SERO-4910 file (N, C-alpha, C, O; in steps of 0.05 Angstrom, whole numbers):
BEGIN
 pado doro    nc1    nc2    nc3   cac1   cac2   cac3    cc1    cc2    cc3    oc1    oc2    oc3
  Unk    A   1568   2460   3193   1554   2470   3214   1565   2465   3242   1567   2482   3259
  Unk    A   1573   2437   3245   1583   2430   3273   1611   2418   3269   1618   2408   3248
  Unk    A   1627   2418   3292   1653   2408   3292   1651   2379   3298   1628   2370   3303
  Unk    A   1671   2363   3299   1671   2335   3305   1664   2334   3336   1653   2313   3343
  Unk    A   1669   2354   3353   1661   2354   3381   1633   2360   3387   1623   2356   3409
  Unk    A   1619   2369   3364   1590   2375   3366   1584   2404   3372   1561   2412   3378
  Unk    A   1606   2421   3371   1602   2450   3375   1595   2463   3350   1604   2455   3329
  Unk    A   1579   2484   3352   1570   2499   3329   1595   2512   3315   1611   2525   3329
  Unk    A   1597   2509   3290   1619   2519   3275   1615   2547   3272   1592   2555   3267
  Unk    A   1636   2567   3275   1633   2593   3274   1643   2599   3245   1664   2590   3238
  Unk    A   1627   2613   3228   1638   2617   3201   1661   2637   3199   1663   2655   3215
  Unk    A   1678   2633   3181   1704   2650   3180   1694   2678   3172   1679   2682   3153
  Unk    A   1704   2697   3189   1698   2725   3183   1721   2737   3171   1743   2727   3177
  Unk    A   1720   2757   3153   1745   2769   3144   1756   2787   3167   1741   2796   3184
  Unk    A   1783   2792   3167   1794   2808   3186   1784   2837   3180   1775   2843   3158
  Unk    A   1787   2856   3201   1778   2880   3198   1796   2894   3175   1820   2888   3174
  Unk    A   1786   2910   3158   1802   2921   3137   1803   2903   3111   1806   2912   3089
  Unk    A   1800   2880   3115   1797   2860   3092   1769   2859   3083   1750   2866   3098
  Unk    A   1765   2851   3058   1738   2847   3049   1736   2820   3037   1755   2810   3025
  Unk    A   1713   2807   3041   1710   2781   3031   1711   2782   2999   1700   2801   2988
  Unk    A   1723   2763   2987   1718   2764   2957   1692   2762   2949   1676   2746   2960
  Unk    A   1683   2779   2926   1656   2775   2919   1652   2750   2907   1669   2740   2892
  Unk    A   1627   2738   2912   1619   2714   2900   1601   2719   2877   1580   2732   2880
  Unk    A   1606   2709   2854   1586   2712   2833   1566   2689   2831   1573   2665   2833
  Unk    A   1540   2697   2826   1522   2675   2824   1510   2680   2796   1493   2698   2792
  Unk    A   1518   2664   2778   1507   2664   2750   1481   2647   2747   1480   2624   2757
  Unk    A   1459   2659   2735   1438   2641   2730   1444   2620   2710   1460   2623   2692
  Unk    A   1430   2596   2713   1436   2574   2693   1431   2585   2664   1414   2601   2658
  Unk    A   1448   2575   2648   1447   2585   2616   1428   2567   2604   1430   2542   2604
  Unk    A   1406   2581   2593   1387   2565   2579   1381   2582   2553   1381   2606   2554
  Unk    A   1377   2568   2531   1369   2584   2507   1339   2584   2504   1326   2568   2518
  Unk    A   1326   2600   2487   1300   2602   2485   1289   2576   2472   1265   2570   2475
  Unk    A   1305   2562   2458   1295   2538   2445   1292   2515   2464   1278   2496   2458
  Unk    A   1306   2516   2486   1305   2494   2506   1279   2494   2520   1267   2515   2527
  Unk    A   1268   2468   2525   1243   2464   2534   1249   2451   2564   1268   2436   2567
  Unk    A   1233   2456   2583   1237   2444   2607   1237   2413   2607   1218   2402   2594
  Unk    A   1254   2399   2619   1254   2371   2619   1233   2363   2637   1226   2377   2656
  Unk    A   1224   2338   2632   1202   2326   2648   1207   2326   2678   1188   2326   2694
  Unk    A   1232   2326   2685   1240   2324   2716   1235   2351   2727   1232   2354   2751
  Unk    A   1232   2374   2708   1232   2399   2719   1201   2412   2719   1195   2434   2728
  Unk    A   1185   2394   2707   1155   2400   2705   1143   2399   2733   1141   2378   2745
  Unk    A   1135   2424   2745   1124   2423   2773   1100   2406   2774   1095   2395   2796
  Unk    A   1081   2403   2753   1058   2387   2755   1062   2359   2762   1045   2345   2775
  Unk    A   1087   2349   2754   1094   2319   2759   1101   2317   2789   1097   2296   2802
  Unk    A   1112   2339   2800   1120   2336   2829   1095   2336   2846   1095   2324   2868
  Unk    A   1074   2348   2838   1048   2352   2856   1036   2324   2857   1023   2318   2877
  Unk    A   1039   2306   2837   1026   2280   2837   1041   2260   2852   1030   2239   2859
  Unk    A   1067   2264   2859   1081   2243   2873   1072   2244   2904   1072   2263   2919
  Unk    A   1065   2220   2911   1057   2216   2938   1081   2205   2955   1095   2188   2944
  Unk    A   1086   2211   2978   1107   2202   2996   1101   2173   3002   1079   2167   3011
  Unk    A   1117   2156   2999   1113   2126   3004   1120   2119   3033   1115   2096   3042
  Unk    A   1133   2138   3049   1141   2131   3076   1170   2119   3075   1185   2123   3095
  Unk    A   1177   2108   3055   1204   2097   3051   1226   2120   3049   1221   2141   3037
  Unk    A   1249   2116   3059   1268   2138   3058   1287   2131   3035   1298   2109   3034
  Unk    A   1289   2150   3017   1309   2149   2996   1335   2159   3007   1336   2183   3014
  Unk    A   1355   2144   3008   1383   2151   3020   1394   2177   3010   1410   2190   3023
  Unk    A   1385   2185   2983   1397   2208   2972   1383   2232   2983   1392   2255   2978
  Unk    A   1360   2230   2997   1343   2252   3007   1349   2259   3036   1340   2280   3045
  Unk    A   1363   2242   3051   1370   2246   3076   1349   2237   3097   1336   2216   3093
  Unk    A   1345   2252   3118   1327   2241   3139   1300   2250   3134   1296   2274   3127
  Unk    A   1280   2231   3136   1252   2238   3133   1238   2243   3161   1253   2239   3181
  Unk    A   1214   2249   3164   1199   2251   3187   1200   2225   3206   1208   2226   3230
  Unk    A   1192   2204   3193   1191   2179   3206   1216   2171   3218   1215   2162   3241
  Unk    A   1241   2174   3204   1264   2165   3218   1273   2184   3240   1285   2176   3259
  Unk    A   1266   2212   3236   1272   2229   3258   1256   2223   3283   1266   2225   3305
  Unk    A   1230   2215   3279   1214   2207   3303   1226   2182   3316   1230   2181   3340
  Unk    A   1233   2163   3299   1245   2138   3311   1273   2142   3323   1280   2126   3341
  Unk    A   1288   2161   3314   1312   2169   3329   1307   2183   3354   1322   2178   3372
  Unk    A   1288   2199   3359   1281   2210   3380   1269   2190   3401   1275   2192   3425
  Unk    A   1253   2172   3390   1242   2150   3405   1263   2129   3417   1261   2120   3439
  Unk    A   1280   2124   3401   1305   2106   3407   1318   2120   3429   1322   2106   3449
  Unk    A   1325   2143   3429   1338   2162   3451   1325   2157   3475   1336   2149   3496
  Unk    A   1295   2161   3474   1280   2160   3496   1283   2132   3510   1285   2131   3534
  Unk    A   1282   2110   3495   1283   2084   3503   1312   2080   3517   1315   2066   3538
  Unk    A   1332   2091   3505   1358   2089   3517   1357   2102   3547   1367   2090   3566
  Unk    A   1346   2126   3549   1342   2138   3574   1327   2124   3595   1333   2124   3619
  Unk    A   1305   2109   3583   1288   2092   3600   1303   2065   3609   1292   2049   3624
  Unk    A   1326   2061   3600   1339   2037   3605   1330   2013   3591   1338   1990   3597
  Unk    A   1313   2017   3571   1302   1994   3553   1323   1985   3533   1325   1961   3526
  Unk    A   1338   2002   3523   1357   1999   3503   1387   2004   3515   1391   2023   3529
  Unk    A   1406   1986   3508   1435   1993   3518   1443   2020   3505   1435   2028   3483
  Unk    A   1459   2035   3522   1472   2059   3511   1494   2049   3491   1511   2032   3496
  Unk    A   1491   2060   3469   1510   2051   3444   1540   2054   3451   1556   2037   3443
  Unk    A   1547   2077   3468   1575   2080   3475   1586   2061   3493   1610   2053   3492
  Unk    A   1568   2051   3511   1578   2035   3534   1568   2005   3532   1580   1987   3544
  Unk    A   1546   2002   3518   1534   1976   3517   1519   1968   3540   1510   1945   3542
  Unk    A   1516   1987   3561   1504   1983   3586   1474   1998   3586   1470   2020   3574
  Unk    A   1456   1985   3598   1430   1998   3603   1430   2014   3627   1438   2005   3648
  Unk    A   1423   2038   3625   1421   2056   3647   1397   2076   3646   1389   2085   3624
  Unk    A   1386   2080   3669   1361   2099   3668   1368   2126   3673   1385   2131   3690
  Unk    A   1356   2145   3659   1358   2173   3664   1331   2184   3658   1325   2194   3637
  Unk    A   1312   2182   3682   1283   2188   3676   1281   2218   3671   1261   2227   3659
  Unk    A   1299   2233   3679   1294   2265   3673   1297   2267   3642   1280   2278   3628
  Unk    A   1321   2255   3634   1326   2258   3604   1303   2243   3588   1294   2254   3568
  Unk    A   1292   2220   3596   1272   2208   3584   1246   2226   3583   1231   2227   3563
  Unk    A   1241   2241   3604   1219   2260   3605   1224   2281   3586   1204   2290   3574
  Unk    A   1247   2292   3582   1251   2311   3564   1246   2303   3535   1233   2317   3519
  Unk    A   1256   2278   3528   1249   2267   3502   1219   2265   3498   1209   2270   3476
  Unk    A   1204   2257   3516   1175   2253   3515   1165   2281   3512   1147   2285   3495
  Unk    A   1173   2299   3526   1164   2326   3524   1168   2337   3496   1150   2350   3485
  Unk    A   1192   2335   3483   1200   2341   3457   1181   2329   3436   1170   2342   3418
  Unk    A   1177   2305   3441   1157   2293   3419   1129   2303   3424   1114   2306   3404
  Unk    A   1121   2308   3446   1095   2322   3452   1093   2350   3440   1071   2358   3432
  Unk    A   1114   2364   3440   1116   2391   3428   1115   2387   3396   1102   2402   3381
  Unk    A   1128   2366   3389   1127   2363   3358   1100   2354   3350   1093   2361   3327
  Unk    A   1084   2339   3364   1058   2330   3361   1040   2355   3357   1025   2359   3338
  Unk    A   1043   2373   3380   1027   2399   3379   1031   2416   3356   1012   2425   3344
  Unk    A   1057   2419   3349   1065   2440   3328   1060   2430   3301   1059   2446   3282
  Unk    A   1057   2404   3298   1054   2393   3270   1023   2382   3266   1016   2368   3247
  Unk    A   1007   2391   3283    979   2383   3282    968   2393   3255    972   2415   3246
  Unk    A    955   2372   3242    943   2379   3214    965   2380   3191    957   2383   3168
  Unk    A    991   2377   3198   1010   2380   3176   1024   2352   3168   1042   2351   3152
  Unk    A   1014   2331   3182   1027   2305   3179   1008   2288   3161    984   2293   3157
  Unk    A   1022   2268   3150   1005   2249   3137    992   2229   3155   1001   2228   3177
  Unk    A    973   2214   3149    962   2194   3167    983   2177   3179    982   2173   3203
  Unk    A   1001   2166   3165   1022   2148   3175   1039   2161   3193   1047   2149   3213
  Unk    A   1046   2186   3188   1065   2201   3204   1051   2206   3234   1063   2202   3255
  Unk    A   1027   2216   3232   1010   2222   3253   1008   2197   3273   1012   2199   3297
  Unk    A   1001   2172   3260    998   2149   3274   1024   2141   3287   1023   2131   3310
  Unk    A   1047   2144   3273   1072   2136   3284   1077   2153   3308   1084   2142   3329
  Unk    A   1074   2180   3306   1076   2197   3330   1063   2189   3353   1073   2187   3375
  Unk    A   1037   2185   3348   1019   2174   3370   1030   2147   3384   1032   2144   3409
  Unk    A   1036   2131   3366   1046   2104   3377   1071   2107   3394   1073   2097   3416
  Unk    A   1092   2122   3384   1118   2130   3395   1110   2142   3423   1118   2133   3445
  Unk    A   1094   2164   3422   1089   2177   3450   1075   2157   3470   1082   2157   3494
  Unk    A   1056   2140   3459   1041   2123   3479   1061   2102   3490   1059   2096   3514
  Unk    A   1077   2093   3474   1098   2071   3483   1117   2086   3504   1121   2076   3526
  Unk    A   1127   2108   3496   1148   2120   3518   1134   2130   3541   1145   2130   3563
  Unk    A   1109   2140   3538   1096   2150   3564   1087   2127   3583   1086   2130   3607
  Unk    A   1079   2102   3570   1071   2079   3586   1096   2069   3599   1094   2064   3623
  Unk    A   1119   2065   3588   1142   2056   3598   1152   2077   3620   1162   2068   3641
  Unk    A   1151   2102   3616   1159   2123   3632   1143   2118   3660   1155   2115   3681
  Unk    A   1118   2117   3658   1099   2117   3680   1107   2092   3697   1106   2092   3722
  Unk    A   1113   2071   3684   1120   2045   3698   1145   2049   3712   1149   2040   3735
  Unk    A   1164   2062   3699   1192   2064   3712   1189   2084   3737   1200   2079   3758
  Unk    A   1175   2107   3733   1172   2126   3752   1158   2116   3778   1166   2123   3800
  Unk    A   1137   2100   3775   1123   2089   3793   1140   2070   3809   1140   2070   3834
  Unk    A   1156   2053   3796   1173   2035   3809   1197   2047   3824   1209   2034   3840
  Unk    A   1205   2072   3819   1228   2084   3833   1215   2098   3858   1229   2104   3876
  Unk    A   1188   2104   3858   1176   2118   3882   1171   2099   3905   1172   2105   3929
  Unk    A   1166   2074   3895   1159   2051   3916   1182   2044   3933   1180   2027   3951
***
């Protein structure tokens, strides 16, 4: 998807006159005697409740995504050192953008989050907004 420089990777397109080789997609081979395995039973998936803990094999979950955005906001507020330099610097406009992004997430995910996710989002927004207000008032004085 992205290059090492963070640019969007352009998919390779066949040259004009050339055709991309056809790709076959074969359905999984199953015989009529085979029965679905327990892990394939959809009723078992409905019973599983998210625990809030991240399984490394599943990638990023919503809570870790929120915490990543919140950490970026704290870096921009000068509360956490910039990872690349180790220095604390303030960029209030970038912090405001992170707060706005989290606000949009709150608005767009209304009613679709678990109680824990909703509370985490509320707490993150409160913390960032409070620190932002303190920093923006201090710079105006």
